C-alpha positions in Angstrom: 17.7 9.3 -8.1 20.7 7.0 -8.2 24.3 7.8 -7.7 26.5 7.5 -10.7 30.0 6.4 -9.8 32.9 8.3 -11.2 33.7 5.6 -13.7 30.3 6.1 -15.3 31.6 9.3 -16.9 34.9 8.0 -18.2 35.4 5.9 -21.3 34.2 2.4 -20.5 36.1 0.9 -23.5 39.7 1.9 -22.9 41.1 -1.1 -24.8 39.0 -0.5 -27.9 36.7 -3.5 -27.6 33.5 -2.2 -29.2 31.4 0.9 -28.8 28.2 0.9 -26.7 26.1 1.4 -29.8 27.3 -2.1 -31.0 26.5 -3.9 -27.8 24.0 -6.6 -29.0 22.0 -6.7 -25.7 22.0 -3.1 -24.5 18.2 -2.7 -24.7 17.6 -6.0 -23.0 20.0 -5.1 -20.3 18.3 -1.8 -19.9 15.0 -3.6 -19.4 16.5 -5.8 -16.7 18.2 -3.0 -14.9 15.1 -0.9 -14.9 13.1 -3.9 -13.6 15.5 -4.1 -10.7 15.3 -0.4 -10.0 11.5 -0.5 -10.3 11.5 -3.1 -7.5 13.6 -0.8 -5.2 11.4 2.2 -5.8 8.1 0.3 -5.4 9.3 -1.1 -2.0 9.2 2.5 -0.6 5.4 2.9 -1.3 4.2 -0.7 -1.5 4.6 -1.1 2.3 2.3 1.8 3.2 -1.0 0.1 2.3 0.1 -3.1 4.2 1.2 -1.3 7.4 -2.1 -1.6 9.4 -2.4 -5.3 8.6 1.3 -5.9 9.5 0.7 -4.1 12.7 -2.2 -6.3 13.6 -0.4 -9.6 12.7 2.9 -8.8 14.3 1.5 -6.8 17.2 3.4 -3.6 16.1 2.2 -0.2 17.3 2.8 3.1 15.6 6.5 3.3 16.7 7.3 -0.2 15.4 5.6 0.5 12.1 7.5 3.7 11.7 10.7 1.6 11.8 9.3 -0.8 9.2 9.2 2.1 6.8 12.3 4.1 7.9 14.7 1.1 8.3 14.6 0.6 4.5 15.0 4.2 3.4 17.5 5.0 6.2 20.0 2.4 5.1 19.2 2.8 1.4 19.9 6.6 1.6 22.8 6.7 4.0 24.8 4.0 2.2 24.1 5.1 -1.4 27.4 7.1 -1.7 29.4 4.1 -0.3 27.6 1.9 -2.8 28.8 4.1 -5.6 32.3 4.0 -4.3 32.1 0.2 -4.0 30.9 -0.1 -7.6 34.1 1.8 -8.7 36.3 -0.3 -6.5 35.1 -3.8 -7.2 33.3 -3.3 -10.5 29.8 -2.4 -11.5 28.6 -6.0 -12.1 30.0 -7.4 -8.9 28.4 -4.6 -6.9 25.1 -5.1 -8.7 25.0 -8.8 -8.1 26.0 -8.5 -4.5 23.4 -5.8 -3.8 20.6 -7.7 -5.6 21.5 -10.9 -3.8 21.3 -9.2 -0.4 18.0 -7.5 -1.4 16.4 -10.6 -2.6 17.4 -12.7 0.4 16.2 -9.9 2.7 12.9 -9.8 0.9 12.4 -13.5 1.6 13.3 -12.9 5.3 10.8 -10.0 5.4 8.0 -12.2 4.1 8.9 -14.9 6.6 9.1 -12.5 9.6 7.2 -13.7 12.6 8.0 -10.7 14.8 8.3 -7.0 14.4 12.0 -7.1 15.3 12.7 -9.7 12.6 10.8 -7.6 10.0 12.7 -4.4 10.9 16.0 -6.2 10.7 15.1 -7.7 7.3 14.0 -4.3 6.0 17.3 -2.9 7.1 19.1 -5.5 5.1 16.9 -4.7 2.1 18.1 -1.1 2.4 21.7 -2.2 2.4 21.2 -4.3 -0.7 19.4 -1.5 -2.5 22.3 0.9 -1.7 24.8 -1.5 -3.2 22.6 -2.3 -6.3 21.1 1.0 -7.4 24.3 3.0 -8.1 25.8 0.0 -9.8 22.8 -0.4 -12.0 22.8 3.3 -12.9 26.5 3.1 -13.8 25.9 0.1 -16.1 23.2 2.1 -17.9 25.5 5.1 -18.5 28.3 2.8 -19.6 26.1 0.8 -22.0 24.7 3.9 -23.9 26.3 6.9 -25.5 25.0 9.9 -27.4 21.3 10.1 -28.2 20.8 6.5 -27.1 22.0 7.4 -23.6 19.4 10.2 -23.4 16.7 7.8 -24.3 17.9 5.2 -21.8 18.1 7.8 -19.0 14.6 8.9 -19.9 13.3 5.4 -19.4 15.3 5.2 -16.2 13.7 8.4 -14.9 10.2 7.2 -15.7 10.8 4.2 -13.4 10.5 6.5 -10.3 7.0 7.6 -11.0 5.9 4.2 -12.2 7.3 2.4 -9.2 5.6 4.7 -6.8 2.2 4.4 -8.6 2.3 0.7 -9.1 3.6 0.1 -5.6 0.5 1.5 -3.8 -1.8 -0.7 -6.0 0.3 -3.8 -5.6 0.2 -3.3 -1.8 -3.6 -3.4 -1.8 -3.8 -6.4 -4.1 -1.4 -8.5 -2.1 -2.7 -7.7 1.3 -6.3 -8.3 0.3 -5.3 -11.5 -1.6 -2.5 -13.9 -0.7 -1.4 -11.8 2.3 1.0 -8.9 3.2 3.9 -11.3 3.0 3.6 -11.2 -0.8 4.5 -7.5 -0.7 8.0 -8.9 -0.2 7.8 -12.3 -1.8 7.0 -10.7 -5.2 10.6 -9.3 -5.2 12.0 -12.9 -5.4 11.1 -13.9 -9.0 11.9 -10.3 -10.1 15.3 -10.4 -8.4 16.2 -13.8 -9.7 15.4 -12.8 -13.3 17.7 -9.8 -13.0 20.3 -11.7 -11.0 20.8 -14.3 -13.7 19.9 -12.3 -16.7 22.2 -9.3 -16.4 25.5 -11.3 -15.9 24.5 -13.7 -18.7 24.0 -10.8 -21.2 27.3 -9.1 -20.0 29.4 -12.3 -20.1 31.6 -11.0 -22.9 31.7 -7.4 -21.8 34.7 -7.4 -19.5 35.5 -3.7 -20.1 32.0 -2.7 -19.0 32.2 -4.4 -15.7 35.8 -4.2 -14.6 36.8 -2.0 -11.7 37.6 1.5 -12.7 40.6 2.0 -10.5 39.1 5.0 -8.7 37.4 4.9 -5.3 39.7 2.0 -4.1 39.8 3.6 -0.6 36.4 3.1 1.0 35.4 5.8 3.6 33.8 3.3 6.0 34.0 5.7 9.0 32.2 8.4 6.9 29.6 5.9 5.9 29.1 4.9 9.5 28.6 8.4 10.8 26.4 9.3 7.8 24.1 6.4 8.9 24.4 7.0 12.6 23.3 10.6 12.4 19.8 10.1 10.9 19.4 6.8 12.6 19.9 8.3 16.1 17.6 11.2 15.1 14.8 8.8 14.1 15.3 6.7 17.2 15.1 9.8 19.4 12.0 11.0 17.7 10.3 7.6 18.1 11.3 7.4 21.7 9.9 11.0 22.2 6.7 9.9 20.7 6.3 7.2 23.3 7.9 8.8 26.4 8.1 12.5 25.7 11.1 14.7 24.8 12.1 15.1 28.5 12.8 11.3 28.8 16.6 10.5 28.6 15.8 7.8 26.1 14.7 10.6 23.7 17.1 13.4 24.2 20.3 11.3 24.5 19.9 9.8 21.0 19.0 13.3 19.7 22.3 14.7 21.1 24.1 11.6 19.7 22.6 12.5 16.2 24.2 16.0 16.4 27.5 14.6 17.5 27.4 12.0 14.7 26.7 14.7 12.2 29.6 16.7 13.5 31.9 13.7 13.4 30.9 13.1 9.7 32.0 16.6 8.8 35.3 16.1 10.6 35.9 12.7 9.0 35.1 14.1 5.5 37.6 16.9 5.9 40.4 14.6 6.9 40.0 11.3 5.0 42.0 10.9 1.8 39.0 9.8 -0.4 35.9 11.2 1.4 32.4 10.1 0.5 31.5 13.7 0.1 33.9 16.5 -0.8 32.5 19.3 1.5 33.6 22.0 -0.9 30.7 21.1 -3.1 28.3 22.5 -0.5 29.6 25.9 -1.5 27.4 25.5 -4.6 24.1 27.0 -3.6 22.2 25.3 -6.4 23.3 21.8 -5.1 22.3 22.7 -1.5 19.0 24.1 -2.7 18.2 21.1 -4.8 19.1 18.7 -2.0 17.0 20.6 0.5 14.0 20.6 -1.8 14.4 16.9 -2.5 14.7 16.1 1.2 11.5 18.0 2.0 9.6 16.8 -1.1 10.3 13.1 -0.4 9.6 13.5 3.3 6.3 15.2 2.8 5.1 12.7 0.2 6.0 9.5 1.9 4.8 10.8 5.3 1.4 11.7 3.7 1.1 8.2 2.2 1.9 6.8 5.7 -0.7 9.0 7.4 -3.4 8.5 4.8 -3.0 4.7 4.9 -3.8 4.6 8.6 -6.6 7.1 8.2 -8.3 5.3 5.4 -8.0 1.8 7.0 -8.3 2.6 10.7 -10.7 5.5 10.7 -12.8 4.9 7.5 -12.5 1.1 7.7 -11.5 0.6 4.0 -9.9 -2.7 3.0 -6.3 -2.8 1.8 -7.4 -3.3 -1.8 -9.8 -0.4 -1.7 -7.1 1.7 -0.1 -4.7 0.9 -2.9 -7.3 1.9 -5.5 -7.9 5.2 -3.6 -4.1 5.9 -3.7 -3.8 5.1 -7.4 -5.0 8.5 -8.8 -2.8 10.2 -6.2 0.3 8.2 -7.5 -0.6 9.1 -11.1 -0.7 12.8 -10.0 2.9 12.5 -9.0 3.8 11.2 -12.5 1.8 14.0 -14.1 3.5 16.6 -12.0 7.0 15.3 -12.9 6.1 15.2 -16.6 4.9 18.9 -16.5 7.9 20.0 -14.5 10.4 19.8 -17.3 8.3 22.2 -19.4 7.6 24.5 -16.4 11.2 24.7 -15.3 12.3 25.4 -18.9 9.8 28.2 -19.2 9.7 29.8 -15.8 13.0 28.7 -14.1 13.8 26.8 -11.0 12.9 29.3 -8.3 9.4 30.2 -9.4 8.5 26.5 -10.0 9.9 25.4 -6.6 8.2 28.1 -4.7 4.8 27.5 -6.5 5.2 23.7 -6.0 5.6 24.0 -2.2 3.0 26.6 -1.9 0.5 24.2 -3.6 1.8 21.5 -1.3 1.0 23.6 1.7 -2.6 24.2 0.3 -3.1 20.4 -0.3 -1.9 19.6 3.3 -4.1 22.3 4.7 -7.1 20.7 3.0 -6.2 17.4 4.7 -6.4 19.0 8.1 -10.2 18.9 7.9 -10.4 15.1 7.9 -12.4 13.4 10.6 -14.3 10.2 11.1 -17.2 11.4 8.9 -15.1 12.7 5.9 -15.6 11.3 2.4 -12.5 9.8 0.8 -13.2 11.1 -2.7 -14.5 14.5 -1.6 -12.1 15.3 1.3 -9.0 13.1 1.2 -8.2 12.5 -2.5 -8.5 16.2 -3.7 -6.0 17.5 -1.1 -3.7 14.5 -1.4 -3.8 14.7 -5.3 -2.9 18.4 -5.2 -0.1 17.8 -2.8 1.2 14.9 -4.9 1.0 16.8 -8.2 3.0 19.7 -6.7 5.6 17.4 -5.2 6.0 15.5 -8.5 7.0 18.8 -9.9 9.3 19.6 -7.0 11.2 16.3 -7.5 12.2 17.3 -11.0 12.9 20.9 -10.0 15.2 19.6 -7.2 17.1 17.3 -9.5 17.7 19.7 -12.3 18.6 22.5 -10.0 21.1 20.5 -8.1 22.8 19.3 -11.3 22.8 22.8 -12.9 26.2 23.9 -14.0 27.9 20.9 -12.3 31.3 20.0 -13.7 31.3 16.6 -15.4 33.7 15.1 -12.9 31.3 16.0 -10.1 28.1 14.8 -11.7 28.2 11.4 -10.1 28.7 12.8 -6.6 26.0 15.5 -7.0 23.6 12.9 -8.3 24.4 10.7 -5.3 23.8 13.5 -2.9 20.4 14.2 -4.3 19.6 10.5 -4.2 20.7 10.4 -0.6 18.4 13.4 0.2 15.5 11.5 -1.5 15.8 8.4 0.6 16.7 10.1 3.9 13.9 12.6 3.4 11.5 9.6 3.3 12.9 8.2 6.5 13.0 11.5 8.4 9.6 12.6 7.1 7.8 9.5 8.4 9.6 9.7 11.7 8.8 13.3 12.3 5.2 13.2 11.2 4.4 9.9 13.0 5.7 11.5 16.2 3.3 14.4 15.7 0.4 12.1 14.9 1.0 10.1 18.0 -1.7 7.7 19.2 -4.0 8.3 16.3 -1.8 5.8 14.3 -2.6 3.0 16.8 -5.2 0.4 15.9 -8.1 -0.8 18.0 -9.2 1.0 21.1 -6.0 3.1 21.4 -6.6 4.7 18.0 -10.3 5.1 18.5 -9.7 6.8 21.9 -7.2 9.2 20.3 -9.6 10.2 17.5 -8.4 12.1 14.5 -6.7 14.9 16.3 -3.3 13.5 15.7 -3.9 13.4 11.9 -5.0 17.1 12.0 -1.8 18.0 13.9 0.4 16.0 11.5 -1.1 17.5 8.3 -0.9 20.9 9.9 2.8 20.3 10.4 3.1 19.2 6.7 1.5 22.5 5.6 3.9 24.5 7.8 6.9 22.6 6.6 5.9 23.1 2.9 5.4 26.8 3.4 8.8 27.1 5.1 10.5 25.2 2.3 8.8 27.5 -0.3 10.5 30.4 1.5 13.9 28.6 1.7 13.6 27.6 -2.0 13.2 31.2 -2.9 16.6 31.8 -1.4 18.5 28.7 -2.4 17.2 27.6 -5.8 18.8 29.1 -8.9 17.0 32.1 -10.3 17.6 31.1 -13.9 16.5 28.4 -16.3 18.2 25.3 -17.6 20.6 25.5 -20.4 19.0 23.5 -23.3 22.5 22.5 -24.5 23.2 20.5 -21.3 22.3 16.8 -21.0 19.5 15.5 -18.9 19.9 15.2 -15.2 20.4 11.8 -13.7 17.1 11.0 -12.1 15.3 8.0 -10.8 
């Protein structure tokens, strides 16, 4: 998902330049924008296969590696809404270029990292760049295309999500087994440079497309800070609890701080003139239901990738390349689930599809609780993981379309941004929660061997319980009906 700034839904040609259908480079621009978005999505999954190797090289344990994953998705998700506002305030192209520049530079810093602290800081900067770039890219797509062409363009954009996740796990294995884990990040540099120079060059005579919209000129920086602080403190508290127990002050003080930051965010959003989130939108049950489903689906999926990567490499002793190949059918299952979802939702409705998806997710996670040191990857891991992924691929589309159902046109961008935020923050929180439960089983060497596979069993059991709980919540919050075929497609990533 990617936030669509308010300007994306207004006329991008107020001075009568030329219609989007006449733009000579619109399809080339779409290819470049999708390439940039592909890079952002792949960076969520590409890192998972590399984590055990990174841990060995940089002397990072389970807690540090949790931050390597969550730092990116935390800043990406919590700053997406601010990124959308910034695209409105300074212009879509400026925001895109600024975000892509930060992301590319941070990718170089990630590959050059010589310590865990340096890598986590660089991953945080990657997330900030992604939050600036992604909503601006989405806004450019919607401004470039109108009518049937826009639907085609958004369909291509939506396919990037599944493709990025699938290719990401394979690329992770190829790079770690070949030139080294650093190339998981260095590969972003040529891709980033092509988009960085190509997009402005093709838009050089399209001033009306890239000019500031005049809305969103007041940036809610306090709201953005509290929106980042709340999940950040929650993750920090969980990681500290993993190492020192929940009774340690270093664990429960950040958890209390997370609650206070969340409360502060609500207060700020009620009082600021131009809030990041108009809280009245949360009165729409379909938006709340879709956001909850997206949060849970993303958290469960990325956490399962995280757990499985350690299990396959530390317990079964697979190489990174072989691990990437093991994950490829799982990633393809996500895409198949997403493809089937549109037909299922149209035929059955959101509520039955959401409930069935999370019930199947719970079954898949329950299958994974049987893993031990003697399990077979193709007979024990892949079947459960593939079922879970297929179901969650369906849940992603169900969540997006449910959240956007019946949304007024003027609120489409904000609603899309909220679901996007739920997607990224779900990944960050899911990894933090599940890695805390898995505990020492995620450690390499003697520590991991001594802990055995009990932590994996506990973590997958927690995944099954969470999925079952979300199935029950979905039955209450998701809309009971089916999509209106006359409405346009939901903005998805």
